[in-house]
N, C-alpha and C positions, 0 to 999 in steps of 0.2 A: 277653260282651255281655249275655247273658240274665241273669246274676247281677246285673249293674249295674242293668238295667231293673227286676228284681224288688225290689232295694233301694230304688230311687227310688219305685216304686209304694207300698211300705210307708210311706215317710216323707211321702208326699203325701196319703194317705187321710185323710178327715175323721173326727174323733172328738171326744168331749166333752173340752174343755181342762182336765182335772183338774189336770195339772201346772202349768198357768198359774195356776189359782186358788190352789193351794197356795203357789206362788212369790210371788205378789202378797200373799198373807196374811202370809207370813213377812216380806216386805219392810216391810209396813205395821206389823207388830208391832215390827220393828227401829227404824223411824222413831219410833214411840211411845215405845220404851225410851230412845232418845237424847234426844228432845225433853222427855220427862217426867222424865229423869234417874233412871230406874228402876235403872240399873246402879250397883253400888258403885264409887265413884271411887277412883283411886289416891291414897292419902293420907288416906282416911277423912273424919273430921269436919273436919280442917283444910282439905281440898279443898273441902268444901261452903261454907266461908267465903271462898274465893277465886274470882276470875273465871276459870273453867276455859276460857272461850272466848278468853282472851287468848293471844297467840303464845307458844308454848313452855311454858306453865304445866302442861298435863297431862303432858308429857314430863318436866319437872323434878320434879313430884310423884311420878311413877312411879319415877324413878331414885333419889329420896331415900328411898324406902321398900323398897328391896331387891327380892328375888324376888317378894314379895307384890305390891308396887306394879307391877312389870313385868308380872306375870301379869294383874292387873286391867286394866292399860292395854291389853294385847293382846286381852282379852275385849271391852273397850270399842271398840277399833279394829276388831275383827272384826265386831261388830254394826253399826258405822258403814258398813263396806264392804258388808255384806249389804243395808243400807238403800239404798245408792247404786248398787250394781252389779246386784242381782238383777232389778229391773224390766226393764232393757235386755237381760238374758240370757234372758228368757222364750222368745224364738224358738228359741234353741239348745236349751234344756231340753225344749221341746215336740217339736222335731224328733228329738232323741235318743230320747225316749219312744216316738215313732212307729216307730222302727227296731226296737222290741222286740215287734212284733206276733207272736203265737204263743208268747211266753214266758209261763210261769205268773205268776199275780198276785204271788206271793211273790218269784219271781226278778226280775220287772220292778221291784217296789218296791225290792229290794236294789240293782239296777243304777242306777236313777234316784236313789236316796238317796245312793249312792256318788258319782255324777256331781255332784250338786248340793253335797254335803258337801265334796268335794275342792276344788271351785271356791271355796267359802267359806274353806277352810283356807289355800289359797295366798294369798288376799287378807289373811287374818289375819296370816300370817307376814310380809307386807310391813311390818307395824307395827314390826318390829325396826329397820327403816332409820331412821325419825325418832328412835328412842331412841339409836341409835349416833351419829347426827349431833349430837344434843343433848349426848351425852357429850363429844364433841370440841369443839363450839362451842355454848355455852349460848344457845339461841335467845331466851329471855325477856330476858336481859341485853342481848344484841345488839339486839333489837327496841326496847328502851327507850332505848339509847344512839344507835343508828343505824337507826331504823325506816325512813326514806325510802330510803337506799341499799340496805337489805336487801330491801325489797319491790320496788324498781325492778330490782335485779339478778335477783331471782327471776322477775319478769315477762319479763326479757330471756332468761333460760334457757328459760322456757315458750315464748316466741316462737320461739326457735331450734329447739326440738324440734318444735313444732307445724308448722313449715315444712320440716322435714327429711324425706328419703326414708324414714328408719327408722320414723317415725310412720305413714306410709301403708302400709308393708309389714305392720305389725301391724294397722292399722285395717281393711285389706281382709279379713283373716281374721275379724276381729270382725263385719264387715258381711256376711259370707257364711257363716253357720253350716252351710248345706246343703253348700257346697263343702268346708268343714272336715270334716264327718262323712263325706262321700264318700271323702275322701283319707286320713283318719286312723282310720277305724272299726276297733275291736277288740272281740272278743267277751268276755262274762263281766264279773264285777265288777272284776277286775283291769284289764280293758280299759277299763271305765268310768272308773276312777281315772286311768289313763294318759291317756285322751283329755281328761278334764276338766283335768288338770294342764297338758297342752300348751296347751289353749285359754286357760286362765287366765294362763299365761305370756305369750301374745300380748296378752291384755287388759292385763296389767301394762305390757308394752312400749308399748301404745297410750296409756295414761292416766297413767303415772307422773309426768310433768311437772305435770299438773293437781293431783295429790295433793301434790307437792312445794310447790306454791303454797299449798294449803290448810293445810299444816303451818305455813308462815310467817305466814299471816294468822290462824291459830288453828284447830287441828285439831278443836275442838269448837264452832266458830262455825257455828250452825245456818243462818244466811243464806247463807254461802259454801258450806256443804255442799249446800244445796238448789240453788243456782245451778250449781255444778259438776256435780251429778247430772243436771240438765237438759241441760247442754252435752254431757256424755259420752254420755247416752242418745240425744240427737239425732244426734250424730256416728255412732253405731253403727246407727241404725234407719231414718233418713229418707233419701230419695233424694239430697238435697243435703247429706248428712253430711260429705263430704270438703271441699266448699266452705265449710261452717261451720267445720271445723277450721282451714282456711287463714285465714278471717276472724278467728277467735280469735287465731291466731298474729300476724297483722298488728296487731290491736288491742292485744294484750299488748305487742308491740314498741314501738308508739307511746307507750303509757302508761308503759312501763318507762323509756324514754329521757326522757320528760317529767319523771317523778318523780326520776330520777337528776340531771338538770340542775338542777331546782329545789332539790334537796338540797345540791348542790355550791355553787350560787350563794347 
């Protein structure tokens, strides 16, 4: 009991939010890179002449340019994930930093860096999924030929997951970083990597359907990126986050059914 109380004291003590400032700065730079198109595009000059915000275009360009294209796509995807996921992860990063009171500055920097970096790595690796899907089903061609049913069906998938118990099992971990750290805390840099990996997996489980939707409407569509970033941030940080998640599920379901019916008729 004494150890648990000591642990809780360390993570609730006030200190300058350096970790928060660094995280927000990284996220801001990531947004600037995406909006300003600072990153090299999969496909090079050809990609610059195409509408990369269209459904399936970034994935098709990446796959048509082999390993180099795939590598550039994953870099692009990773930067997008940092831009969208880092701001709502600040409470977790700060709490983890506060558990390291008494650690040397170098040791603390190594652990926090490993924690934040692993989180970004997991989200970067999720970029493999849209590439695999696009290999099996060319999204760009399907969107051009059957855009209505494709978007409507994706919204129904999003609705089903948003209203499922699996969504809320993962969301409750994301909404309670203190509880996560109390139950999963591990020492050292390896412990930081392991904890961050576990938390990131819960985050992927919480948000994957939202990102499936963004791939269908255009993985580089800035407007949809911003809207979904706001939704997932509110889901994870505000008191009414779970109610919002359910509302998004209901709205997605109604909109999806409407689009499918209109497309069929």
